[in-house]
C-alpha positions in Angstrom: 0.0 0.0 0.0 1.5 3.3 -1.1 1.6 6.5 1.1 -1.4 8.0 -0.8 -3.6 4.9 -0.1 -2.5 4.9 3.6 -3.4 8.5 4.0 -6.8 7.9 2.3 -7.5 5.1 4.7 -6.4 7.2 7.7 -8.7 10.0 6.5 -11.6 7.6 6.6 -10.9 6.1 10.0 -10.3 9.5 11.8 -13.8 10.9 11.2 -15.3 7.7 12.5 -13.2 7.9 15.7 -14.2 11.6 16.2 -17.9 10.8 15.7 -17.7 7.9 18.2 -16.0 10.2 20.7 -18.7 12.8 20.2 -21.4 10.2 20.8 -19.7 9.1 24.0 -19.4 12.7 25.2 -23.2 13.2 24.6 -23.9 10.0 26.5 -22.0 11.1 29.5 -22.9 14.8 29.2 -25.5 14.9 32.1 -23.2 13.2 34.6 -20.3 15.5 33.4 -22.4 18.6 34.0 -23.5 17.3 37.4 -19.9 16.8 38.5 -18.7 20.3 37.5 -21.9 22.4 37.9 -20.4 24.2 40.9 -17.3 25.4 39.1 -17.9 29.0 38.0 -15.4 28.8 35.2 -17.1 25.8 33.7 -20.5 27.5 33.9 -19.1 30.4 32.0 -17.7 28.0 29.4 -21.1 26.4 28.9 -22.4 29.8 27.8 -20.0 30.1 24.9 -20.0 26.4 23.9 -22.9 26.8 21.4 -20.6 29.2 19.5 -17.8 26.7 19.0 -19.2 25.3 15.7 -19.2 28.8 14.3 -15.6 29.3 15.4 -14.5 26.0 13.7 -16.4 26.7 10.5 -14.8 30.2 10.5 -11.4 28.6 10.7 -12.2 26.3 7.8 -13.5 29.2 5.8 -10.2 31.1 6.3 -8.3 27.9 5.3 -10.4 27.8 2.1 -9.7 31.4 1.4 -6.0 31.0 2.0 -5.7 28.0 -0.4 -8.2 29.3 -3.0 -10.4 26.3 -2.2 -13.9 27.5 -3.1 -15.4 24.0 -2.3 -14.1 24.1 1.3 -15.5 27.7 1.8 -18.9 26.8 0.6 -19.0 23.5 2.5 -18.1 25.4 5.7 -20.8 28.1 5.0 -23.4 25.3 4.4 -22.7 23.8 7.8 -22.7 27.2 9.5 -26.0 28.2 7.9 -27.6 24.8 8.7 -26.5 25.0 12.3 -27.9 28.5 12.6 -31.2 27.6 10.9 -31.8 24.5 13.0 -30.5 25.5 16.3 -30.6 29.3 16.7 -33.4 30.8 14.7 -36.5 31.1 16.9 -39.3 31.8 14.5 -41.6 28.9 15.0 -40.7 27.1 11.8 -40.7 23.4 12.7 -40.2 22.2 9.0 -36.8 23.7 8.7 -34.8 20.8 10.3 -36.3 18.2 8.0 -35.7 20.5 4.9 -32.1 21.0 6.0 -31.7 17.2 6.4 -32.6 16.9 2.7 -30.8 19.9 1.2 -27.5 19.7 3.2 -26.2 16.4 1.6 -27.0 17.7 -1.9 -25.0 20.9 -1.2 -22.1 18.9 0.2 -22.0 16.8 -3.0 -22.1 20.0 -5.2 -19.6 22.1 -3.2 -17.0 19.4 -2.2 -16.4 18.4 -5.8 -15.6 21.9 -7.0 -12.2 22.5 -8.4 -9.9 24.8 -6.5 -10.7 28.4 -7.6 -10.9 31.8 -5.9 -14.1 32.6 -4.1 -14.5 35.6 -6.4 -14.4 33.5 -9.5 -17.5 33.0 -11.6 -18.1 29.6 -10.2 -17.6 30.8 -6.6 -20.1 33.7 -6.9 -22.6 31.5 -8.8 -22.6 28.8 -6.1 -22.7 31.4 -3.3 -25.9 33.0 -4.8 -27.3 29.5 -5.2 -26.9 29.1 -1.5 -28.5 32.5 -0.8 -31.4 31.6 -3.1 -31.9 28.3 -1.2 -32.0 30.1 2.1 -34.7 32.6 0.9 -36.8 29.9 -0.8 -36.7 27.5 2.1 -37.4 30.1 4.7 -40.3 31.5 2.6 -42.1 28.2 2.1 -41.4 26.9 5.6 -42.9 30.1 7.0 -46.0 29.9 4.9 -46.6 26.2 5.8 -45.9 26.5 9.5 -47.7 29.9 10.0 -50.8 29.9 7.9 -52.5 32.4 10.2 -49.7 34.9 10.3 -50.1 38.5 9.2 -47.8 38.0 6.2 -49.8 35.1 4.9 -53.1 37.0 5.5 -51.8 40.0 3.5 -50.5 37.8 0.7 -53.9 36.1 0.3 -55.6 39.5 0.4 -53.4 41.0 -2.3 -53.1 37.9 -4.5 -56.0 35.7 -3.6 -55.5 33.0 -6.2 -51.7 33.0 -6.0 -51.6 33.0 -2.2 -54.1 30.2 -1.8 -52.5 28.0 -4.4 -49.1 28.7 -3.1 -50.1 27.6 0.4 -51.9 24.4 -0.9 -49.0 23.3 -3.1 -46.4 24.1 -0.4 -48.4 22.1 2.2 -48.6 19.1 -0.2 -44.9 19.4 -1.0 -43.9 19.4 2.6 -45.8 16.3 3.3 -42.9 14.5 1.6 -40.6 15.8 4.3 -42.9 14.6 7.0 -42.9 11.0 5.9 -40.6 9.2 8.3 -39.0 5.9 7.7 -37.5 3.7 10.5 -36.3 6.8 12.4 -38.8 9.3 13.9 -36.9 12.4 13.0 -35.5 11.4 9.6 -37.8 11.5 6.5 -37.3 8.9 3.8 -36.3 11.5 1.3 -33.5 12.8 3.6 -32.2 9.2 4.0 -32.2 9.0 0.2 -30.4 12.3 -0.1 -27.7 11.2 2.4 -27.2 7.8 0.7 -26.8 9.5 -2.6 -24.2 12.0 -1.2 -22.2 9.3 0.5 -22.2 7.1 -2.6 -21.0 9.9 -4.9 -18.4 11.0 -2.3 -17.1 7.4 -1.9 -16.8 6.9 -5.6 -14.9 10.2 -6.1 -12.7 9.3 -3.1 -11.7 6.0 -4.6 -11.0 7.5 -8.0 -9.2 10.7 -6.8 -7.9 9.7 -3.4 -8.7 13.3 -2.3 -8.5 13.4 1.5 -10.8 16.3 1.7 -13.6 14.2 0.1 -13.3 11.9 3.1 -13.5 15.0 5.4 -16.7 16.1 3.5 -18.2 12.6 4.0 -17.3 12.3 7.7 -18.5 15.9 8.5 -21.7 15.3 6.7 -22.5 12.2 8.7 -21.7 14.1 11.9 -23.9 17.1 11.0 -26.7 14.8 9.8 -26.7 12.9 13.2 -26.7 16.3 15.0 -29.7 17.6 13.1 -31.8 14.4 13.4 -31.0 14.0 17.1 -34.0 13.9 19.4 -32.2 16.1 22.0 -31.2 19.4 20.4 -28.6 20.3 23.0 -25.9 19.3 23.6 -26.1 16.9 20.6 -26.4 19.7 18.0 -23.4 21.6 19.3 -21.2 18.6 19.8 -21.9 16.9 16.4 -21.5 20.2 14.5 -18.3 20.9 16.4 -17.1 17.4 15.4 -18.0 18.2 11.8 -15.8 21.3 12.0 -12.9 19.4 13.5 -13.1 16.8 10.8 -13.0 19.5 8.1 -10.0 21.2 9.8 -8.0 18.0 10.3 -8.6 16.7 6.8 -7.8 20.1 5.2 -4.5 20.2 7.1 -3.8 16.6 6.1 -4.6 17.4 2.4 -2.2 20.4 2.6 0.5 18.1 4.0 -0.1 15.6 1.2 0.3 18.3 -1.4 3.6 19.4 0.1 5.1 16.0 0.9 3.4 13.4 -1.4 3.9 13.2 -5.2 0.5 13.5 -6.7 1.2 11.4 -9.8 2.9 8.4 -8.3 1.6 8.5 -4.7 5.2 8.2 -3.4 6.7 10.6 -0.9 8.2 13.6 -2.5 11.5 15.4 -2.4 10.7 17.5 0.6 9.8 14.4 2.6 13.1 12.8 1.5 15.0 15.9 2.6 13.5 15.6 6.1 14.2 11.8 6.2 17.8 12.4 5.3 18.2 14.8 8.3 17.5 11.9 10.7 19.8 9.2 9.2 22.5 7.8 11.4 25.9 6.4 10.2 24.7 3.2 8.7 22.6 3.6 5.6 22.7 3.5 1.9 20.9 5.5 -0.8 19.9 4.3 -4.3 19.2 6.6 -7.2 17.0 5.1 -9.9 16.4 6.4 -13.4 14.0 5.0 -16.1 16.1 4.2 -19.2 15.4 6.1 -22.4 12.3 7.7 -20.8 12.5 10.8 -23.1 12.5 8.6 -26.2 9.5 6.7 -24.7 7.6 10.0 -24.2 8.5 11.1 -27.8 7.2 7.8 -29.2 4.1 7.2 -27.2 3.2 10.6 -25.7 3.3 12.1 -22.2 0.1 10.4 -21.0 1.6 7.0 -21.6 4.8 8.3 -20.0 2.9 9.1 -16.9 1.5 5.5 -16.9 5.1 4.2 -17.0 6.0 6.5 -14.0 3.0 5.1 -12.1 4.0 1.5 -12.9 7.6 2.0 -11.9 6.6 3.8 -8.7 4.2 1.0 -7.7 7.1 -1.5 -8.1 9.5 0.7 -6.1 7.0 1.1 -3.3 7.1 -2.6 -2.7 10.8 -2.9 -2.3 11.6 -4.8 0.9 14.6 -4.5 3.2 13.1 -1.7 5.3 13.4 0.6 2.3 11.8 4.0 2.0 11.0 5.2 -1.5 10.7 8.7 -2.8 10.2 10.4 -6.2 13.2 12.6 -6.7 11.9 14.4 -9.8 11.1 13.7 -13.4 11.9 10.0 -14.1 14.2 9.7 -11.2 13.4 8.0 -7.9 15.3 7.5 -4.6 15.3 4.7 -2.2 16.9 5.0 1.3 17.9 1.8 3.1 18.4 2.6 6.9 20.8 0.2 8.6 22.2 -1.3 5.4 25.4 -0.9 3.4 25.3 -0.6 -0.4 26.2 -4.3 -0.9 23.5 -5.3 1.5 20.9 -3.2 -0.4 22.0 -4.5 -3.8 20.0 -7.8 -3.8 16.7 -6.0 -3.1 17.5 -3.6 -5.9 18.4 -6.4 -8.3 15.1 -8.0 -7.5 13.4 -4.6 -8.3 15.3 -4.2 -11.6 14.4 -7.7 -12.8 10.7 -7.3 -11.7 10.4 -4.1 -13.9 12.4 -5.6 -16.8 10.2 -8.7 -17.0 6.8 -6.9 -16.5 5.3 -6.2 -19.9 4.0 -2.6 -20.2 0.9 -2.5 -22.3 0.6 0.7 -24.3 -3.0 1.8 -24.2 -4.3 2.1 -27.7 -7.6 3.5 -29.1 -9.1 0.0 -29.2 -8.6 -0.2 -25.4 -11.0 2.7 -24.8 -13.8 1.0 -26.5 -13.4 -2.4 -24.8 -15.0 -3.5 -21.5 -12.9 -4.2 -18.4 -13.8 -7.9 -18.9 -12.4 -8.0 -22.5 -9.3 -6.2 -21.4 -8.6 -8.9 -18.9 -9.1 -11.7 -21.5 -6.9 -10.1 -24.2 -3.5 -11.7 -24.5 -0.3 -9.6 -24.7 0.2 -11.0 -28.2 -2.8 -8.9 -29.4 -1.7 -5.8 -27.6 1.2 -3.4 -28.2 3.7 -3.7 -25.4 6.9 -1.8 -24.6 9.9 -2.9 -22.5 10.7 -0.7 -19.5 14.0 -0.9 -17.7 15.8 1.1 -15.0 19.3 1.8 -14.0 20.4 2.1 -10.4 23.3 3.6 -8.6 23.9 2.9 -4.9 26.2 4.5 -2.3 26.5 4.3 1.4 27.8 6.2 4.4 31.6 6.1 4.8 34.5 8.1 6.2 34.5 10.1 2.9 30.8 10.3 2.4 29.9 11.6 5.8 26.7 13.5 4.9 23.5 12.2 3.3 23.9 14.9 0.6 27.3 13.5 -0.3 26.0 9.9 -0.3 23.1 11.0 -2.6 25.5 12.8 -5.0 27.8 9.7 -5.1 24.8 7.4 -5.8 23.8 9.8 -8.7 27.3 9.5 -10.2 27.2 5.7 -9.9 23.8 5.8 -11.6 25.2 7.5 -14.7 28.0 5.0 -14.8 25.4 2.3 -14.9 23.7 4.1 -17.8 27.0 4.5 -19.7 27.7 0.8 -19.1 24.7 -0.2 -21.1 21.7 0.6 -18.8 19.4 -1.9 -17.0 22.1 -2.4 -14.3 22.7 -2.0 -10.6 26.1 -0.5 -9.7 27.4 0.3 -6.2 29.9 2.9 -5.0 33.3 1.3 -4.4 
């Protein structure tokens, strides 16, 4: 499992742990309050606790503005508005929570899949006004349905008799959909369908893109959904929405870390991660520099997209090297492997195994006929009927010594040995002597 997959798995487990902790906190809330009710400082803290979700969503909004992530901004605003609408607004509109349960998952689907752009971009302003329009429409119809005898509804019927009456009847019929509960008393069937659709789409996109923030969107949505549908408004609402905010913050930081330290194309650790690892090496280690042979010619022949597939294939092989090895993408078609606790001659057998594995793995060049075939047919096609290309690598290895006393010197020596291997005919593993 490469680093990208491990981080994707971690990003799925973490929201689950936080939601479980939130549930346990709610379960023990009454006894906790009873034990500390005489502490003046804690009583003061209880007053500001309902504001915690706003603070957390404000932080995620700032993070979204800082990284030009319009999706994160709109997702944060969606949660903040939902929390305000369900928990704070005191206007006798009982339909709002059930409407929010339906509309919130749909908004999270829409906003979490937006590409990174400035909030002031056309996409950003359009989506923002869509959210404002939703707020106005939902409030308007909910108010009409829940307050048929209000002055506003009376004036509306008086000024526009036909329009007002029809609007009320159609709105009432429409809102019956949101009053039909299934299994759970507080969750309408249509809201369950909305949540299921959102989770399915987010899961598919997460598998395809391995975007950690999609896992954060899914986890935060579940937490907020539980909070809204909770039978006890407080403290469940505050705790679950705070948990949603924490999930967003943590996954956003994790995604930023991945961008800085993980190579997006191959999923291997990047050069910055390698530099930090080199700072913590002792006096017994070796470093291997790896280069794909004739990669420029391969790109010129088959195109850069196929070249990217070669990089992914080689990276996947490098990631599986044993011997307590740590693999990194150095840049371009070059890779680095660090063997802590091993000299160059001890690391060589593992590298020979890697070289042979790549040499004898046929690389199938994707042609036009592949795009029109089904996955089943692709698996049944023999390599004889497909265009294949041979991929080989050259490797240079150096280890710590009295002369090579710093990791940078060892790396440079490995790079020199690598080019000796390429001049010697390529597809070789040479070590510093």
